[in-house]
N, C-alpha and C positions, 0 to 999 in steps of 0.2 A: 427159587431166588435168584431175583440175579445180581444183588450184591450181598455178597455172606457179612455177616458183622461181627465181631469182636463183641463176645459181651462175659462175667461172672456169673455166678454160679453164688448169689449172693442169697440166696435162703436152703443150698443143701449143703455140697463138698467147699465151695470156693474157688474152687479153678475155675480158671479161663474157657473157654470154647467158643465154637462159629457156629455161630446160627445162617443152617444154608436153605432151610427147607422148615415148612410147616408143613402140621395135620390138623386136620380135621376129627373130632366124634360126634358125634351126633348123644346128647347127653339129657337128650327127653321134651317133652313137650314143642316138636317139631325145631328147637333153638342148637343149634354146633357149637359148640371152639373149637375153635379156629387157637392152635398153641406151638410150642416150640420147647424142645428137652434139653436140661443137661447132656451134653455123652459119655461123660463121667460115670452119677449119680442116676439119670436120668427126671431129674425133678420135674416138671410140670409144668413154662410161665405164658400161662392167659395171655394170646395178642390180641384177642377179643373175641365175640360172642356173633352171632349170625341167626337172621330168623325168617322166615319165607318175608316180612314186611322192607326188612338191612337184603336182603336178594334182590323185592322188585325194586326200591328202592336204586340199588351201584347196576341192576339194567335198563332202567332212566337214567341214569347222569351217563353211562357208554351209551345212549343213543342219543344226550346232546351232545357229548362232546364228540362226534362225530362230523357234527356242525363244524366241526371252526375246517375239517379238509375241505369245505365247502367254502369257496370261492365270494355266491353270491350271496349267504346266510350273514343273517342278523351277530356277527359277533360280540357285539357288545350286553347281547339281550342275551344269549345261550352262558357267553361266563357269566351272570346276575341268574339266570336259571343252575349252572355247577353250582354255583357258593351258593345259593337254598339247599338244593337237593346234601350236599355236602353234609350243611346244617344239620339237617333232616334223619342224616344215615346217625352222624355224630351221637344227637341225643339219640338215638334210635340204641344203639349199641354202648352208651355208658348206663339205661335204662335196663336195656338188656343185662351186663356185666353187675347192678347191684338186686336184680332181679335174681343173677343167680349166685352171685358173693356174698348178696347182703346176708339179712342175721332171717336164718328158715326159706332165704332164698329154694334155688330148686336142690341145692349143694349142702344144704342145711339142715 
């Protein structure tokens, strides 16, 4: 993680700690939980969830972002594509969070 962040463990020990890395845990059905943990009490905070669909969209957005380095590429079109893919990623991650953390989810 390039910019470590200081936060408070509001669901555990209430102590401040620095988030300097994320951990990936395979939780089932091809879903990964990307989280950070309190360095004092080890309480886990889910940053986001990922599956093959999210990972494919992330690869797609990286390809679109490479167009910004090309001076001959249509940067306005690339920016629109980037925004659309970001929205798709957000929607998919939100749905995964609901599926995992919601009532009767993968953890329930």
